[in-house]
N, C-alpha and C positions, 0 to 999 in steps of 0.2 A: 206216748206222744206228749211233747210239751205243749202247753196251752198258752197262747198269746191272749191277753185280756185287753180289750178296747172298750172303754166306757165313754159313751156319748151322753153328755148332760145338756139338755135343752130346757132352760127355764127362764122365767121373767123375774126380774129383780123386784123384791117387795120386802120391806123391813119387818113386816109382821108375819112372814112365813118362816116358821122355825121347824125344820124337818128333824124330828127326834133330837132336840137340843140338849146339850150338856152345858148348862149356863155358866158354871164357875171354872170350866177348863181354860177360859180366856184369861184367868187370873194367874196362870202358871207360865213361867218363862220356859218356853220349849227349847231355848238356845243354851241351856245349862251345860257347862263343861264337865259332864259327869261320866264320860266314857271311861271304862276301866277293864282291867283283866284281874281275875283271881278273887280272893276272899276279902273284899274291901268292906270296912265297917263304917267309915265316914270320909268325906272329902270336904276340906275347908278351902274355899275359893276366894281369891282376891283379884279383881279386875281393875286395871288402871288405864286411863286414856290420857294422852298428852297432846295438847293443842297449843300452837304458838299464837299468842295474842299480845299485841303491842310490844313485840320483841321480848316477851316473857313466856314461860311455859305454864299453861293453865292445866292443872292435873285434877282429874275426876276419878274417884275410886269407889267401888262397890264391893261389899263382902257378904258372903253367905256360906252356910254349911249344910250339907246333905248327909243324912244318916240312912244306912241300908240294913236290911235283914240279912241273914246268912245265905238266903237264896238269891240275893241281889236286888230284891224289890226295895223301893224307897219307902221308908217309914216316917221320916220327918224332914222338913226343909225349913231352915231358919235364916232369916234376913237380919243383918246387923245395921245399926245406924252409922253415922259418920265416924264415931269413935272406934268402930269395928269391935266393940266389946259388948254393947247392949243390944239385946234382941228387940226388934220392933214389929216383925211379922213372923208368924209360924204357921206352916201348913202341915197337918197331920194326915197320914194315910192308914188304911186298914191293911190286913194281911194280903189282900188281893191288889194292892197298890191303887186303891180307889180313894179319892180325897174325902176324908171325914169332916174336917173343919178347917177354917182359916181364922187365926186370931191376930189382933194387933195390940200394941201397947201405946197408950196415949196418956200423958200426964201421970205416969206411974201406975196406971190401971190397965188391966187386960180385958178386952171385950171380943166376943165372937162376931165376925162380920159375915161368915157363911158357914153353913153346916149341912151335911147330907146324911140320909138314912137309907141303908141298902138292904136288899134281900140277899139270898145266897145263890142266885142263878143268873143275874144280869149285871152288866156294866152300868146300866142306867139305874139311878137311885129311885127308891120309892118316892122320896121328896127331897127338894133342895130349898133351903131357906136362906135369904140374903137380908141382912139387917143394915139399915142406914141411919143417919142422924135423925133426930126428932121422932124416933120410934117408927120410922117408915120401914115397911117390910115388903119384900117380893117373895113369891113362892111358886115353885113348879111341883106339881103332883103328877106322878106317872101311874097309869093303870095297866095291868098286865092280864093276859089270858093265855094259858098254856105256855107261860114263860116268854111270850112275845109282848112287846110294848104296843098297846092298841089305842091309847089315849094319853095326851099330855095337856094338862090344864095350867094356865098361868093366872096367878092371883096377885093383887096388890091390896094391902090392908084388909086381907081376908075376903076380898070381893073378886069373883071370877070375871076376868076381862076377856079372855079368848082361850080357845083350845084347838088342838089338832087331833084327828083320829087317823088310824093307820090300818090298811087292809093288806093282807099277804096272799100269795098264791099257794098252791099245794106244796111247793118246794120251800116254803118259808121265806120267799123273797118279797120285799115291799113292792106293791103295785099301785097303791093309791094313798095319797096324803091330803087330807081335807083340812082346811083352816076355817074355823068358825068364829066370828066376832060376836060377842054378846051385846045386849043393850047397854051394858056398862063398859063396853070395850072402847078402843081408841078410835079417834077420828079427827075431823076438823070442825072447830066451833067458830061461827061468825057472830060477833057481838051485835047488840041492838043498834049501835051507832052505824053499823054497816047495813043491816037488814032493814032498819027503819021501824022495827016493831019489837022483836025480842031475840034473845040468843037462839041460834039454830045450830044444832050439831048434826053433822053428816058422818056416820060411822064408816070406817074402812070396810070395803066389801069382803065377803067371804071368797075363798079361793081354793084351788086344788092343784096338786102336782100328780101327774100320771107317769108310771114307770113301765117300760116294756123291755123284755129280754129276748135276745136272739142268739143263735149259735150258727156260725157259718164256718164249716170245716173245723179248724182248730182255734177259731177266734170267737170269743164271747163278746156280745155287744149289749150294753145296757143304755136305754134311752130314757131321759128324764126331761119332761117338757111341760110348758104351760101355755104360752102364746107364741105367735110368729114374730112378734115385735123385737124380742131380745132373746138371745140364746147363747149358751156355752157348749162347746163340743170338747170333750176331754178324751184323749186317746192314750192308753197306757199299755206298754209292752214290757213284760218282765221275762228275763232269761237268767240263767245261773250266774253269769258274769257281768251283767249290766241290766239297767232298766232305762226306759225312755218314756217321758210323759210330755204330751203336747196339749196345751189348753188354748182354745180359740174363742174369742168373744165377738159376737155379731150384734149389730143394731140395725133392725129393718133389713136384714140379709146382707148388710155391708160388714166386711171384716174390719173390726176396730183395732184389735191387737192379738198377739199370740205369744205364748210362753213355751219354751222348749227346755226341759230339764233332763240331762243325760247323766246317769250315775254309773260309775264303774268302781273297781276295788279301791283305787287310789286317787280318783278325781271326780269332781262334780262340775258340769258345764250348765250354766243357767243363762238363757238368752230370752229377752223380751223385745218384740218388734211392734211398732205402731205404724198403721197404714193410713194412706189417704184414700179418697173416694175411688181412685183408679187401682187400688190394691197394691200400690207401690209403697215401699218402706220409706217413711218420712223421718223416723228416729228409732234408735235402738239402744239397748244396754245389755252388755254381755259380761259374764264373769266365769273364769275357770279357776277352780280351787283345787290345789294339790297339797300334800303335807308340807311342802316347802314354799309355796307362794300363792297369792291371789292376784290374778291378772284381770283387770277390768278394761273394757273397751266400749265407748259409747259415742253417740252423735245425737245432738238435740236439733229440733226444727225451729229453735228460737231464732229470731231475726238477728240478735246480737251475738249469739254463740252457736253457730251451726257447723263448726269444724269437728271432724272426728278426733277423739282423744283416747289415749291409753295410759293406764296407771298400773304399776306393779308394786305389790306389798310382799316383802320377803318374810318368811316365818322361820324362826330358829327354835328348836324344841329340845328340852332336856328331859331325861327319863330317870326313874329310880331303878333300884336293882331288880324290881319285879316287872319291869317293862311297862310301867304306867308313867305317863308324862306328868311332870311336876312344874314345868315352866314353858310358856310360849311367849316369844318376843316378836312383835310385828314392827317392821320398819320400812320406811320409804326414803329413798335417796340417802341411805345410811343414817337416818334420823328415826329414833324409836317413836312410834305412834301409839302403841298400846302394849300392855304387859299383863299376862294372866299367870298367877302362881297358885299351886295347889299343895296342901298338906294332907297326906293320905294316911289314915289309920286302918290297920288290917286286923282281921279276926285270927289269922293263922300264922302270923310272923312275929 
């Protein structure tokens, strides 16, 4: 029997709640054009965008190169400067495709801005260090018990600021996430000019997230919640030929917006709706992406621009003899808006 999975996430927004955070993942461009077939050794990518400005074409180009192991895992990702010849940032990965370090070049010198140290059983590192200017450092340290992450500590300048602890059920599912702010943690400080006496600091409060799991027939339900003021409900259904994800955001039980993402073999439909207090759609943005086009349809609730509009971007793709694409040209009204080219090196050809 196929299982449909529906995840219901209910939680209150808080900048200081980091549920099992991987801090340097945000440094990686998840939109890299690195899809491929076969025994690829490296892909050199150049992306150019063309914008008309004052009756001239303003061109912006970015270049990078990604290296792969024979099993297809990324080993290194190199970003080039405007000359497209000099490396300015390099990301290195271990054999399990986990980020080891990030380096940048400045004034002819190379320095590490992030590094991670891993065990052999988890995608979560034992520690993550991030280095900034003026010798400022941030650090995350993860504690494990029986290969499960049970505590994550956050430090700046070697001082513990806050930490999270995690509790699991007998099936190994996360059921509680506690956030604890220390006396050296973050908060709001009011100066003496406001208090009339001395500086007063109010720490951000401790908090927690509770997880519940249910199964109704062939549907699995996961609930993640904190308060009734703000919540997100995420529903996800996966089948062999398609997937559907619906994400709804509520504020004081009023539906604020919803996002619907439908994926099939050759197309992706992504629709976001914004609602008024009567739960009527006040604005929306839709895109349908196929191998040959991107069709966008939107309507704003702006007083000056509230008419529905549609835009079509056509995609032309060239392939090499191994069925990997080497050029994609995007155009609107027969005018090229962007161009991506790839040089592919193979292990076995």
